[in-house]
mmCIF file of the N, C-alpha and C atoms, coordinates in Angstrom:
data_MODEL
# 
_entry.id   MODEL 
# 
loop_
_atom_site.group_PDB 
_atom_site.id 
_atom_site.type_symbol 
_atom_site.label_atom_id 
_atom_site.label_alt_id 
_atom_site.label_comp_id 
_atom_site.label_asym_id 
_atom_site.label_entity_id 
_atom_site.label_seq_id 
_atom_site.pdbx_PDB_ins_code 
_atom_site.Cartn_x 
_atom_site.Cartn_y 
_atom_site.Cartn_z 
_atom_site.occupancy 
_atom_site.B_iso_or_equiv 
_atom_site.pdbx_formal_charge 
_atom_site.auth_seq_id 
_atom_site.auth_comp_id 
_atom_site.auth_asym_id 
_atom_site.auth_atom_id 
_atom_site.pdbx_PDB_model_num 
ATOM 1   N N  . ALA A 1 1  ? -214.766 62.430 -31.729 1.00 0.00 ? 1  ALA A N  1 
ATOM 2   C CA . ALA A 1 1  ? -215.655 63.054 -32.836 1.00 0.00 ? 1  ALA A CA 1 
ATOM 3   C C  . ALA A 1 1  ? -216.713 62.522 -33.378 1.00 0.00 ? 1  ALA A C  1 
ATOM 4   N N  . ALA A 1 2  ? -216.060 61.715 -34.503 1.00 0.00 ? 2  ALA A N  1 
ATOM 5   C CA . ALA A 1 2  ? -217.156 61.080 -35.274 1.00 0.00 ? 2  ALA A CA 1 
ATOM 6   C C  . ALA A 1 2  ? -218.179 60.857 -34.798 1.00 0.00 ? 2  ALA A C  1 
ATOM 7   N N  . CYS A 1 3  ? -218.088 59.845 -33.499 1.00 0.00 ? 3  CYS A N  1 
ATOM 8   C CA . CYS A 1 3  ? -219.559 59.370 -33.182 1.00 0.00 ? 3  CYS A CA 1 
ATOM 9   C C  . CYS A 1 3  ? -220.572 60.656 -32.999 1.00 0.00 ? 3  CYS A C  1 
ATOM 10  N N  . GLU A 1 4  ? -219.893 61.509 -32.166 1.00 0.00 ? 4  GLU A N  1 
ATOM 11  C CA . GLU A 1 4  ? -220.495 62.719 -31.982 1.00 0.00 ? 4  GLU A CA 1 
ATOM 12  C C  . GLU A 1 4  ? -221.414 63.308 -32.928 1.00 0.00 ? 4  GLU A C  1 
ATOM 13  N N  . LEU A 1 5  ? -220.729 63.575 -34.165 1.00 0.00 ? 5  LEU A N  1 
ATOM 14  C CA . LEU A 1 5  ? -221.116 64.077 -35.301 1.00 0.00 ? 5  LEU A CA 1 
ATOM 15  C C  . LEU A 1 5  ? -222.660 63.412 -35.839 1.00 0.00 ? 5  LEU A C  1 
ATOM 16  N N  . LEU A 1 6  ? -222.382 61.858 -35.992 1.00 0.00 ? 6  LEU A N  1 
ATOM 17  C CA . LEU A 1 6  ? -223.080 60.787 -36.148 1.00 0.00 ? 6  LEU A CA 1 
ATOM 18  C C  . LEU A 1 6  ? -224.293 60.578 -35.234 1.00 0.00 ? 6  LEU A C  1 
ATOM 19  N N  . GLY A 1 7  ? -224.458 61.028 -33.678 1.00 0.00 ? 7  GLY A N  1 
ATOM 20  C CA . GLY A 1 7  ? -225.280 60.902 -32.837 1.00 0.00 ? 7  GLY A CA 1 
ATOM 21  C C  . GLY A 1 7  ? -224.956 59.255 -32.281 1.00 0.00 ? 7  GLY A C  1 
ATOM 22  N N  . LEU A 1 8  ? -223.671 58.671 -32.614 1.00 0.00 ? 8  LEU A N  1 
ATOM 23  C CA . LEU A 1 8  ? -223.493 57.186 -31.892 1.00 0.00 ? 8  LEU A CA 1 
ATOM 24  C C  . LEU A 1 8  ? -222.865 57.630 -30.653 1.00 0.00 ? 8  LEU A C  1 
ATOM 25  N N  . ASP A 1 9  ? -223.126 56.525 -30.191 1.00 0.00 ? 9  ASP A N  1 
ATOM 26  C CA . ASP A 1 9  ? -222.360 56.042 -28.574 1.00 0.00 ? 9  ASP A CA 1 
ATOM 27  C C  . ASP A 1 9  ? -221.333 55.324 -28.608 1.00 0.00 ? 9  ASP A C  1 
ATOM 28  N N  . PRO A 1 10 ? -219.935 55.749 -28.583 1.00 0.00 ? 10 PRO A N  1 
ATOM 29  C CA . PRO A 1 10 ? -218.805 54.810 -28.746 1.00 0.00 ? 10 PRO A CA 1 
ATOM 30  C C  . PRO A 1 10 ? -218.813 53.463 -27.992 1.00 0.00 ? 10 PRO A C  1 
ATOM 31  N N  . LEU A 1 11 ? -219.583 53.307 -27.157 1.00 0.00 ? 11 LEU A N  1 
ATOM 32  C CA . LEU A 1 11 ? -219.819 52.123 -26.340 1.00 0.00 ? 11 LEU A CA 1 
ATOM 33  C C  . LEU A 1 11 ? -220.509 51.067 -26.832 1.00 0.00 ? 11 LEU A C  1 
ATOM 34  N N  . TYR A 1 12 ? -221.378 51.567 -27.986 1.00 0.00 ? 12 TYR A N  1 
ATOM 35  C CA . TYR A 1 12 ? -221.663 50.538 -28.729 1.00 0.00 ? 12 TYR A CA 1 
ATOM 36  C C  . TYR A 1 12 ? -221.566 50.249 -30.097 1.00 0.00 ? 12 TYR A C  1 
ATOM 37  N N  . VAL A 1 13 ? -220.448 50.782 -30.353 1.00 0.00 ? 13 VAL A N  1 
ATOM 38  C CA . VAL A 1 13 ? -219.923 50.481 -31.691 1.00 0.00 ? 13 VAL A CA 1 
ATOM 39  C C  . VAL A 1 13 ? -218.591 49.403 -31.939 1.00 0.00 ? 13 VAL A C  1 
ATOM 40  N N  . ALA A 1 14 ? -219.031 48.766 -33.081 1.00 0.00 ? 14 ALA A N  1 
ATOM 41  C CA . ALA A 1 14 ? -217.966 47.691 -32.951 1.00 0.00 ? 14 ALA A CA 1 
ATOM 42  C C  . ALA A 1 14 ? -216.340 47.970 -32.587 1.00 0.00 ? 14 ALA A C  1 
ATOM 43  N N  . ASN A 1 15 ? -215.733 47.166 -32.231 1.00 0.00 ? 15 ASN A N  1 
ATOM 44  C CA . ASN A 1 15 ? -214.365 47.865 -31.691 1.00 0.00 ? 15 ASN A CA 1 
ATOM 45  C C  . ASN A 1 15 ? -213.533 46.656 -31.851 1.00 0.00 ? 15 ASN A C  1 
ATOM 46  N N  . GLU A 1 16 ? -212.163 46.759 -32.230 1.00 0.00 ? 16 GLU A N  1 
ATOM 47  C CA . GLU A 1 16 ? -211.211 45.314 -32.100 1.00 0.00 ? 16 GLU A CA 1 
ATOM 48  C C  . GLU A 1 16 ? -210.014 45.675 -31.892 1.00 0.00 ? 16 GLU A C  1 
ATOM 49  N N  . GLY A 1 17 ? -209.281 45.181 -31.478 1.00 0.00 ? 17 GLY A N  1 
ATOM 50  C CA . GLY A 1 17 ? -207.782 45.534 -30.801 1.00 0.00 ? 17 GLY A CA 1 
ATOM 51  C C  . GLY A 1 17 ? -207.741 45.883 -29.564 1.00 0.00 ? 17 GLY A C  1 
ATOM 52  N N  . LYS A 1 18 ? -208.700 45.832 -28.523 1.00 0.00 ? 18 LYS A N  1 
ATOM 53  C CA . LYS A 1 18 ? -209.021 46.635 -27.170 1.00 0.00 ? 18 LYS A CA 1 
ATOM 54  C C  . LYS A 1 18 ? -209.046 45.070 -26.180 1.00 0.00 ? 18 LYS A C  1 
ATOM 55  N N  . LEU A 1 19 ? -208.405 45.481 -25.040 1.00 0.00 ? 19 LEU A N  1 
ATOM 56  C CA . LEU A 1 19 ? -208.210 44.649 -24.198 1.00 0.00 ? 19 LEU A CA 1 
ATOM 57  C C  . LEU A 1 19 ? -208.799 45.002 -22.751 1.00 0.00 ? 19 LEU A C  1 
ATOM 58  N N  . VAL A 1 20 ? -209.945 44.934 -22.088 1.00 0.00 ? 20 VAL A N  1 
ATOM 59  C CA . VAL A 1 20 ? -210.420 45.295 -20.745 1.00 0.00 ? 20 VAL A CA 1 
ATOM 60  C C  . VAL A 1 20 ? -209.704 44.006 -19.722 1.00 0.00 ? 20 VAL A C  1 
ATOM 61  N N  . ALA A 1 21 ? -209.227 44.329 -18.622 1.00 0.00 ? 21 ALA A N  1 
ATOM 62  C CA . ALA A 1 21 ? -208.229 43.625 -17.823 1.00 0.00 ? 21 ALA A CA 1 
ATOM 63  C C  . ALA A 1 21 ? -209.019 43.899 -16.387 1.00 0.00 ? 21 ALA A C  1 
ATOM 64  N N  . PHE A 1 22 ? -209.563 42.527 -15.525 1.00 0.00 ? 22 PHE A N  1 
ATOM 65  C CA . PHE A 1 22 ? -210.204 42.904 -14.250 1.00 0.00 ? 22 PHE A CA 1 
ATOM 66  C C  . PHE A 1 22 ? -209.031 42.166 -13.324 1.00 0.00 ? 22 PHE A C  1 
ATOM 67  N N  . VAL A 1 23 ? -208.031 43.354 -12.680 1.00 0.00 ? 23 VAL A N  1 
ATOM 68  C CA . VAL A 1 23 ? -207.167 42.631 -11.944 1.00 0.00 ? 23 VAL A CA 1 
ATOM 69  C C  . VAL A 1 23 ? -207.267 43.392 -10.635 1.00 0.00 ? 23 VAL A C  1 
ATOM 70  N N  . ALA A 1 24 ? -206.737 42.220 -9.666  1.00 0.00 ? 24 ALA A N  1 
ATOM 71  C CA . ALA A 1 24 ? -206.924 42.765 -8.186  1.00 0.00 ? 24 ALA A CA 1 
ATOM 72  C C  . ALA A 1 24 ? -205.746 43.950 -7.734  1.00 0.00 ? 24 ALA A C  1 
ATOM 73  N N  . PRO A 1 25 ? -206.233 44.768 -7.222  1.00 0.00 ? 25 PRO A N  1 
ATOM 74  C CA . PRO A 1 25 ? -205.935 46.300 -6.420  1.00 0.00 ? 25 PRO A CA 1 
ATOM 75  C C  . PRO A 1 25 ? -204.289 45.718 -6.633  1.00 0.00 ? 25 PRO A C  1 
ATOM 76  N N  . ALA A 1 26 ? -204.088 44.861 -5.869  1.00 0.00 ? 26 ALA A N  1 
ATOM 77  C CA . ALA A 1 26 ? -202.643 44.917 -5.300  1.00 0.00 ? 26 ALA A CA 1 
ATOM 78  C C  . ALA A 1 26 ? -201.589 44.890 -6.425  1.00 0.00 ? 26 ALA A C  1 
ATOM 79  N N  . ALA A 1 27 ? -201.952 44.321 -7.321  1.00 0.00 ? 27 ALA A N  1 
ATOM 80  C CA . ALA A 1 27 ? -201.478 43.829 -8.577  1.00 0.00 ? 27 ALA A CA 1 
ATOM 81  C C  . ALA A 1 27 ? -201.622 44.731 -9.976  1.00 0.00 ? 27 ALA A C  1 
ATOM 82  N N  . ALA A 1 28 ? -201.940 46.074 -9.813  1.00 0.00 ? 28 ALA A N  1 
ATOM 83  C CA . ALA A 1 28 ? -202.609 46.820 -10.721 1.00 0.00 ? 28 ALA A CA 1 
ATOM 84  C C  . ALA A 1 28 ? -201.334 47.544 -11.403 1.00 0.00 ? 28 ALA A C  1 
ATOM 85  N N  . ASP A 1 29 ? -200.800 48.134 -10.672 1.00 0.00 ? 29 ASP A N  1 
ATOM 86  C CA . ASP A 1 29 ? -199.354 48.696 -10.912 1.00 0.00 ? 29 ASP A CA 1 
ATOM 87  C C  . ASP A 1 29 ? -198.750 48.078 -11.892 1.00 0.00 ? 29 ASP A C  1 
ATOM 88  N N  . ALA A 1 30 ? -198.408 47.022 -11.161 1.00 0.00 ? 30 ALA A N  1 
ATOM 89  C CA . ALA A 1 30 ? -197.181 46.178 -11.796 1.00 0.00 ? 30 ALA A CA 1 
ATOM 90  C C  . ALA A 1 30 ? -197.991 45.752 -13.427 1.00 0.00 ? 30 ALA A C  1 
ATOM 91  N N  . VAL A 1 31 ? -199.284 45.128 -13.399 1.00 0.00 ? 31 VAL A N  1 
ATOM 92  C CA . VAL A 1 31 ? -199.709 44.910 -14.339 1.00 0.00 ? 31 VAL A CA 1 
ATOM 93  C C  . VAL A 1 31 ? -200.008 45.855 -15.520 1.00 0.00 ? 31 VAL A C  1 
ATOM 94  N N  . LEU A 1 32 ? -199.889 47.035 -15.306 1.00 0.00 ? 32 LEU A N  1 
ATOM 95  C CA . LEU A 1 32 ? -199.954 48.149 -15.745 1.00 0.00 ? 32 LEU A CA 1 
ATOM 96  C C  . LEU A 1 32 ? -198.733 48.219 -16.648 1.00 0.00 ? 32 LEU A C  1 
ATOM 97  N N  . ALA A 1 33 ? -197.706 48.269 -15.631 1.00 0.00 ? 33 ALA A N  1 
ATOM 98  C CA . ALA A 1 33 ? -196.429 48.235 -16.147 1.00 0.00 ? 33 ALA A CA 1 
ATOM 99  C C  . ALA A 1 33 ? -195.554 47.505 -16.907 1.00 0.00 ? 33 ALA A C  1 
ATOM 100 N N  . ALA A 1 34 ? -196.375 46.222 -16.928 1.00 0.00 ? 34 ALA A N  1 
ATOM 101 C CA . ALA A 1 34 ? -195.742 45.196 -17.604 1.00 0.00 ? 34 ALA A CA 1 
ATOM 102 C C  . ALA A 1 34 ? -196.859 45.452 -18.949 1.00 0.00 ? 34 ALA A C  1 
ATOM 103 N N  . MET A 1 35 ? -197.830 45.719 -18.969 1.00 0.00 ? 35 MET A N  1 
ATOM 104 C CA . MET A 1 35 ? -198.684 45.890 -20.621 1.00 0.00 ? 35 MET A CA 1 
ATOM 105 C C  . MET A 1 35 ? -197.572 47.430 -20.848 1.00 0.00 ? 35 MET A C  1 
ATOM 106 N N  . ARG A 1 36 ? -197.068 47.971 -20.492 1.00 0.00 ? 36 ARG A N  1 
ATOM 107 C CA . ARG A 1 36 ? -197.035 49.503 -21.153 1.00 0.00 ? 36 ARG A CA 1 
ATOM 108 C C  . ARG A 1 36 ? -195.341 48.631 -21.897 1.00 0.00 ? 36 ARG A C  1 
ATOM 109 N N  . GLN A 1 37 ? -194.649 47.810 -21.218 1.00 0.00 ? 37 GLN A N  1 
ATOM 110 C CA . GLN A 1 37 ? -193.466 47.389 -21.849 1.00 0.00 ? 37 GLN A CA 1 
ATOM 111 C C  . GLN A 1 37 ? -193.823 46.776 -23.387 1.00 0.00 ? 37 GLN A C  1 
ATOM 112 N N  . HIS A 1 38 ? -194.969 46.788 -23.640 1.00 0.00 ? 38 HIS A N  1 
ATOM 113 C CA . HIS A 1 38 ? -195.347 46.327 -24.955 1.00 0.00 ? 38 HIS A CA 1 
ATOM 114 C C  . HIS A 1 38 ? -195.702 47.307 -25.720 1.00 0.00 ? 38 HIS A C  1 
ATOM 115 N N  . GLU A 1 39 ? -195.418 47.055 -27.136 1.00 0.00 ? 39 GLU A N  1 
ATOM 116 C CA . GLU A 1 39 ? -195.985 48.119 -28.155 1.00 0.00 ? 39 GLU A CA 1 
ATOM 117 C C  . GLU A 1 39 ? -197.029 48.367 -27.936 1.00 0.00 ? 39 GLU A C  1 
ATOM 118 N N  . TYR A 1 40 ? -197.893 47.277 -28.256 1.00 0.00 ? 40 TYR A N  1 
ATOM 119 C CA . TYR A 1 40 ? -199.239 47.412 -28.250 1.00 0.00 ? 40 TYR A CA 1 
ATOM 120 C C  . TYR A 1 40 ? -200.174 48.303 -26.979 1.00 0.00 ? 40 TYR A C  1 
ATOM 121 N N  . GLY A 1 41 ? -199.256 47.879 -25.772 1.00 0.00 ? 41 GLY A N  1 
ATOM 122 C CA . GLY A 1 41 ? -199.955 48.543 -24.384 1.00 0.00 ? 41 GLY A CA 1 
ATOM 123 C C  . GLY A 1 41 ? -199.301 49.455 -24.069 1.00 0.00 ? 41 GLY A C  1 
ATOM 124 N N  . ARG A 1 42 ? -198.556 50.400 -25.023 1.00 0.00 ? 42 ARG A N  1 
ATOM 125 C CA . ARG A 1 42 ? -198.123 51.568 -24.393 1.00 0.00 ? 42 ARG A CA 1 
ATOM 126 C C  . ARG A 1 42 ? -199.002 52.415 -24.082 1.00 0.00 ? 42 ARG A C  1 
ATOM 127 N N  . ASP A 1 43 ? -199.775 52.532 -24.130 1.00 0.00 ? 43 ASP A N  1 
ATOM 128 C CA . ASP A 1 43 ? -201.289 53.496 -24.114 1.00 0.00 ? 43 ASP A CA 1 
ATOM 129 C C  . ASP A 1 43 ? -201.924 52.719 -22.528 1.00 0.00 ? 43 ASP A C  1 
ATOM 130 N N  . ALA A 1 44 ? -201.674 51.849 -22.404 1.00 0.00 ? 44 ALA A N  1 
ATOM 131 C CA . ALA A 1 44 ? -202.865 50.862 -21.286 1.00 0.00 ? 44 ALA A CA 1 
ATOM 132 C C  . ALA A 1 44 ? -202.905 51.901 -20.262 1.00 0.00 ? 44 ALA A C  1 
ATOM 133 N N  . ALA A 1 45 ? -203.894 51.990 -19.391 1.00 0.00 ? 45 ALA A N  1 
ATOM 134 C CA . ALA A 1 45 ? -204.120 53.276 -18.348 1.00 0.00 ? 45 ALA A CA 1 
ATOM 135 C C  . ALA A 1 45 ? -205.411 51.965 -17.199 1.00 0.00 ? 45 ALA A C  1 
ATOM 136 N N  . ILE A 1 46 ? -205.383 52.651 -16.198 1.00 0.00 ? 46 ILE A N  1 
ATOM 137 C CA . ILE A 1 46 ? -206.337 52.453 -15.259 1.00 0.00 ? 46 ILE A CA 1 
ATOM 138 C C  . ILE A 1 46 ? -207.372 52.972 -15.631 1.00 0.00 ? 46 ILE A C  1 
ATOM 139 N N  . ILE A 1 47 ? -208.916 52.389 -16.102 1.00 0.00 ? 47 ILE A N  1 
ATOM 140 C CA . ILE A 1 47 ? -210.338 53.556 -16.491 1.00 0.00 ? 47 ILE A CA 1 
ATOM 141 C C  . ILE A 1 47 ? -210.944 53.121 -15.349 1.00 0.00 ? 47 ILE A C  1 
ATOM 142 N N  . GLY A 1 48 ? -210.700 52.167 -14.494 1.00 0.00 ? 48 GLY A N  1 
ATOM 143 C CA . GLY A 1 48 ? -212.180 52.245 -13.331 1.00 0.00 ? 48 GLY A CA 1 
ATOM 144 C C  . GLY A 1 48 ? -211.984 51.509 -11.951 1.00 0.00 ? 48 GLY A C  1 
ATOM 145 N N  . ARG A 1 49 ? -212.472 51.018 -11.621 1.00 0.00 ? 49 ARG A N  1 
ATOM 146 C CA . ARG A 1 49 ? -212.645 50.074 -10.167 1.00 0.00 ? 49 ARG A CA 1 
ATOM 147 C C  . ARG A 1 49 ? -213.852 49.230 -10.131 1.00 0.00 ? 49 ARG A C  1 
ATOM 148 N N  . VAL A 1 50 ? -213.787 48.120 -9.714  1.00 0.00 ? 50 VAL A N  1 
ATOM 149 C CA . VAL A 1 50 ? -214.926 47.006 -9.270  1.00 0.00 ? 50 VAL A CA 1 
ATOM 150 C C  . VAL A 1 50 ? -215.168 47.545 -7.855  1.00 0.00 ? 50 VAL A C  1 
ATOM 151 N N  . GLY A 1 51 ? -216.763 48.478 -7.320  1.00 0.00 ? 51 GLY A N  1 
ATOM 152 C CA . GLY A 1 51 ? -216.904 48.570 -6.062  1.00 0.00 ? 51 GLY A CA 1 
ATOM 153 C C  . GLY A 1 51 ? -218.243 47.875 -5.618  1.00 0.00 ? 51 GLY A C  1 
ATOM 154 N N  . ALA A 1 52 ? -218.232 48.128 -4.290  1.00 0.00 ? 52 ALA A N  1 
ATOM 155 C CA . ALA A 1 52 ? -219.567 47.191 -4.139  1.00 0.00 ? 52 ALA A CA 1 
ATOM 156 C C  . ALA A 1 52 ? -220.532 48.179 -3.897  1.00 0.00 ? 52 ALA A C  1 
ATOM 157 N N  . ASP A 1 53 ? -220.935 49.506 -4.219  1.00 0.00 ? 53 ASP A N  1 
ATOM 158 C CA . ASP A 1 53 ? -221.582 50.180 -4.250  1.00 0.00 ? 53 ASP A CA 1 
ATOM 159 C C  . ASP A 1 53 ? -223.308 49.842 -5.110  1.00 0.00 ? 53 ASP A C  1 
ATOM 160 N N  . HIS A 1 54 ? -222.539 49.321 -6.428  1.00 0.00 ? 54 HIS A N  1 
ATOM 161 C CA . HIS A 1 54 ? -223.824 49.353 -7.460  1.00 0.00 ? 54 HIS A CA 1 
ATOM 162 C C  . HIS A 1 54 ? -223.501 47.839 -7.993  1.00 0.00 ? 54 HIS A C  1 
ATOM 163 N N  . PRO A 1 55 ? -223.648 46.736 -7.394  1.00 0.00 ? 55 PRO A N  1 
ATOM 164 C CA . PRO A 1 55 ? -223.353 45.333 -7.569  1.00 0.00 ? 55 PRO A CA 1 
ATOM 165 C C  . PRO A 1 55 ? -224.179 45.003 -9.084  1.00 0.00 ? 55 PRO A C  1 
ATOM 166 N N  . GLY A 1 56 ? -223.362 44.278 -9.886  1.00 0.00 ? 56 GLY A N  1 
ATOM 167 C CA . GLY A 1 56 ? -223.828 43.813 -11.449 1.00 0.00 ? 56 GLY A CA 1 
ATOM 168 C C  . GLY A 1 56 ? -224.061 44.963 -12.102 1.00 0.00 ? 56 GLY A C  1 
ATOM 169 N N  . ARG A 1 57 ? -223.575 46.161 -11.992 1.00 0.00 ? 57 ARG A N  1 
ATOM 170 C CA . ARG A 1 57 ? -223.879 47.572 -12.741 1.00 0.00 ? 57 ARG A CA 1 
ATOM 171 C C  . ARG A 1 57 ? -222.370 47.945 -13.105 1.00 0.00 ? 57 ARG A C  1 
ATOM 172 N N  . VAL A 1 58 ? -222.584 48.646 -14.258 1.00 0.00 ? 58 VAL A N  1 
ATOM 173 C CA . VAL A 1 58 ? -221.253 49.575 -14.581 1.00 0.00 ? 58 VAL A CA 1 
ATOM 174 C C  . VAL A 1 58 ? -221.520 51.117 -14.484 1.00 0.00 ? 58 VAL A C  1 
ATOM 175 N N  . VAL A 1 59 ? -221.529 51.745 -13.487 1.00 0.00 ? 59 VAL A N  1 
ATOM 176 C CA . VAL A 1 59 ? -221.261 53.205 -13.741 1.00 0.00 ? 59 VAL A CA 1 
ATOM 177 C C  . VAL A 1 59 ? -220.156 54.342 -14.164 1.00 0.00 ? 59 VAL A C  1 
ATOM 178 N N  . LEU A 1 60 ? -220.803 55.051 -15.201 1.00 0.00 ? 60 LEU A N  1 
ATOM 179 C CA . LEU A 1 60 ? -219.835 56.012 -15.552 1.00 0.00 ? 60 LEU A CA 1 
ATOM 180 C C  . LEU A 1 60 ? -219.875 57.037 -15.248 1.00 0.00 ? 60 LEU A C  1 
ATOM 181 N N  . ARG A 1 61 ? -218.688 57.760 -15.015 1.00 0.00 ? 61 ARG A N  1 
ATOM 182 C CA . ARG A 1 61 ? -218.475 59.231 -14.918 1.00 0.00 ? 61 ARG A CA 1 
ATOM 183 C C  . ARG A 1 61 ? -218.401 59.903 -15.983 1.00 0.00 ? 61 ARG A C  1 
ATOM 184 N N  . THR A 1 62 ? -219.571 61.132 -16.849 1.00 0.00 ? 62 THR A N  1 
ATOM 185 C CA . THR A 1 62 ? -219.713 61.388 -17.499 1.00 0.00 ? 62 THR A CA 1 
ATOM 186 C C  . THR A 1 62 ? -218.342 62.818 -17.655 1.00 0.00 ? 62 THR A C  1 
ATOM 187 N N  . PRO A 1 63 ? -218.262 63.509 -19.049 1.00 0.00 ? 63 PRO A N  1 
ATOM 188 C CA . PRO A 1 63 ? -217.247 64.707 -18.865 1.00 0.00 ? 63 PRO A CA 1 
ATOM 189 C C  . PRO A 1 63 ? -217.910 65.563 -18.021 1.00 0.00 ? 63 PRO A C  1 
ATOM 190 N N  . LEU A 1 64 ? -219.311 65.639 -17.838 1.00 0.00 ? 64 LEU A N  1 
ATOM 191 C CA . LEU A 1 64 ? -219.899 67.005 -17.011 1.00 0.00 ? 64 LEU A CA 1 
ATOM 192 C C  . LEU A 1 64 ? -219.464 66.536 -15.504 1.00 0.00 ? 64 LEU A C  1 
ATOM 193 N N  . GLY A 1 65 ? -219.228 65.612 -14.877 1.00 0.00 ? 65 GLY A N  1 
ATOM 194 C CA . GLY A 1 65 ? -219.093 65.374 -13.638 1.00 0.00 ? 65 GLY A CA 1 
ATOM 195 C C  . GLY A 1 65 ? -219.930 64.178 -13.038 1.00 0.00 ? 65 GLY A C  1 
ATOM 196 N N  . THR A 1 66 ? -221.021 63.990 -13.652 1.00 0.00 ? 66 THR A N  1 
ATOM 197 C CA . THR A 1 66 ? -222.436 63.299 -13.657 1.00 0.00 ? 66 THR A CA 1 
ATOM 198 C C  . THR A 1 66 ? -222.074 61.621 -13.506 1.00 0.00 ? 66 THR A C  1 
ATOM 199 N N  . ARG A 1 67 ? -223.164 61.011 -13.305 1.00 0.00 ? 67 ARG A N  1 
ATOM 200 C CA . ARG A 1 67 ? -222.858 59.629 -13.251 1.00 0.00 ? 67 ARG A CA 1 
ATOM 201 C C  . ARG A 1 67 ? -223.921 59.063 -13.755 1.00 0.00 ? 67 ARG A C  1 
ATOM 202 N N  . ARG A 1 68 ? -223.606 58.252 -14.334 1.00 0.00 ? 68 ARG A N  1 
ATOM 203 C CA . ARG A 1 68 ? -225.064 57.501 -15.249 1.00 0.00 ? 68 ARG A CA 1 
ATOM 204 C C  . ARG A 1 68 ? -224.761 55.717 -15.109 1.00 0.00 ? 68 ARG A C  1 
ATOM 205 N N  . ILE A 1 69 ? -225.833 54.932 -15.192 1.00 0.00 ? 69 ILE A N  1 
ATOM 206 C CA . ILE A 1 69 ? -225.434 53.584 -15.091 1.00 0.00 ? 69 ILE A CA 1 
ATOM 207 C C  . ILE A 1 69 ? -225.571 53.235 -17.195 1.00 0.00 ? 69 ILE A C  1 
ATOM 208 N N  . LEU A 1 70 ? -224.251 52.128 -17.712 1.00 0.00 ? 70 LEU A N  1 
ATOM 209 C CA . LEU A 1 70 ? -224.484 52.089 -18.565 1.00 0.00 ? 70 LEU A CA 1 
ATOM 210 C C  . LEU A 1 70 ? -225.364 50.710 -18.842 1.00 0.00 ? 70 LEU A C  1 
ATOM 211 N N  . ASP A 1 71 ? -226.166 51.356 -19.821 1.00 0.00 ? 71 ASP A N  1 
ATOM 212 C CA . ASP A 1 71 ? -227.048 49.901 -19.935 1.00 0.00 ? 71 ASP A CA 1 
ATOM 213 C C  . ASP A 1 71 ? -226.574 48.610 -20.534 1.00 0.00 ? 71 ASP A C  1 
ATOM 214 N N  . MET A 1 72 ? -227.136 47.500 -20.578 1.00 0.00 ? 72 MET A N  1 
ATOM 215 C CA . MET A 1 72 ? -227.113 46.228 -21.421 1.00 0.00 ? 72 MET A CA 1 
ATOM 216 C C  . MET A 1 72 ? -226.900 46.929 -22.890 1.00 0.00 ? 72 MET A C  1 
ATOM 217 N N  . LEU A 1 73 ? -226.437 46.288 -23.969 1.00 0.00 ? 73 LEU A N  1 
ATOM 218 C CA . LEU A 1 73 ? -226.703 46.814 -25.746 1.00 0.00 ? 73 LEU A CA 1 
ATOM 219 C C  . LEU A 1 73 ? -227.582 46.165 -25.827 1.00 0.00 ? 73 LEU A C  1 
ATOM 220 N N  . MET A 1 74 ? -229.072 46.980 -26.583 1.00 0.00 ? 74 MET A N  1 
ATOM 221 C CA . MET A 1 74 ? -230.279 45.882 -27.234 1.00 0.00 ? 74 MET A CA 1 
ATOM 222 C C  . MET A 1 74 ? -229.896 46.143 -28.354 1.00 0.00 ? 74 MET A C  1 
ATOM 223 N N  . GLY A 1 75 ? -230.605 45.217 -29.162 1.00 0.00 ? 75 GLY A N  1 
ATOM 224 C CA . GLY A 1 75 ? -230.270 45.201 -30.530 1.00 0.00 ? 75 GLY A CA 1 
ATOM 225 C C  . GLY A 1 75 ? -229.308 44.622 -31.460 1.00 0.00 ? 75 GLY A C  1 
ATOM 226 N N  . GLU A 1 76 ? -228.831 45.171 -32.145 1.00 0.00 ? 76 GLU A N  1 
ATOM 227 C CA . GLU A 1 76 ? -227.567 44.793 -32.957 1.00 0.00 ? 76 GLU A CA 1 
ATOM 228 C C  . GLU A 1 76 ? -226.877 46.018 -32.275 1.00 0.00 ? 76 GLU A C  1 
ATOM 229 N N  . GLN A 1 77 ? -225.328 45.503 -32.556 1.00 0.00 ? 77 GLN A N  1 
ATOM 230 C CA . GLN A 1 77 ? -224.273 46.392 -32.482 1.00 0.00 ? 77 GLN A CA 1 
ATOM 231 C C  . GLN A 1 77 ? -223.755 46.821 -34.103 1.00 0.00 ? 77 GLN A C  1 
ATOM 232 N N  . LEU A 1 78 ? -223.702 48.002 -34.425 1.00 0.00 ? 78 LEU A N  1 
ATOM 233 C CA . LEU A 1 78 ? -223.011 48.579 -35.491 1.00 0.00 ? 78 LEU A CA 1 
ATOM 234 C C  . LEU A 1 78 ? -221.963 48.027 -36.064 1.00 0.00 ? 78 LEU A C  1 
ATOM 235 N N  . PRO A 1 79 ? -222.103 47.559 -37.472 1.00 0.00 ? 79 PRO A N  1 
ATOM 236 C CA . PRO A 1 79 ? -220.670 46.966 -37.538 1.00 0.00 ? 79 PRO A CA 1 
ATOM 237 C C  . PRO A 1 79 ? -219.436 47.824 -38.205 1.00 0.00 ? 79 PRO A C  1 
ATOM 238 N N  . ARG A 1 80 ? -218.453 47.205 -38.230 1.00 0.00 ? 80 ARG A N  1 
ATOM 239 C CA . ARG A 1 80 ? -217.281 47.732 -38.106 1.00 0.00 ? 80 ARG A CA 1 
ATOM 240 C C  . ARG A 1 80 ? -217.677 48.241 -40.145 1.00 0.00 ? 80 ARG A C  1 
ATOM 241 N N  . ILE A 1 81 ? -216.580 49.966 -40.171 1.00 0.00 ? 81 ILE A N  1 
ATOM 242 C CA . ILE A 1 81 ? -216.862 49.956 -41.788 1.00 0.00 ? 81 ILE A CA 1 
ATOM 243 C C  . ILE A 1 81 ? -215.574 49.817 -41.688 1.00 0.00 ? 81 ILE A C  1 
ATOM 244 N N  . CYS A 1 82 ? -214.914 48.991 -42.747 1.00 0.00 ? 82 CYS A N  1 
ATOM 245 C CA . CYS A 1 82 ? -213.381 49.197 -43.234 1.00 0.00 ? 82 CYS A CA 1 
ATOM 246 C C  . CYS A 1 82 ? -212.995 49.935 -44.559 1.00 0.00 ? 82 CYS A C  1 
# 
């Protein structure tokens, strides 16, 4: 909500304390269950998959149900505000 009000894309704002893990599909459920056993992983979720249809690209599904390619960050990342 704050990013929307400020016109920022949350994918390009500095963040910390997050993990993105690439796991073989056969192990995904077991890894997810193990992560959820830890207090910091209780909200762990599968958020995507690697496919062959767009090699080397990240394709996002938007809230409207369309898809868009996530471009590499150009320029400086916005700093954390503590």
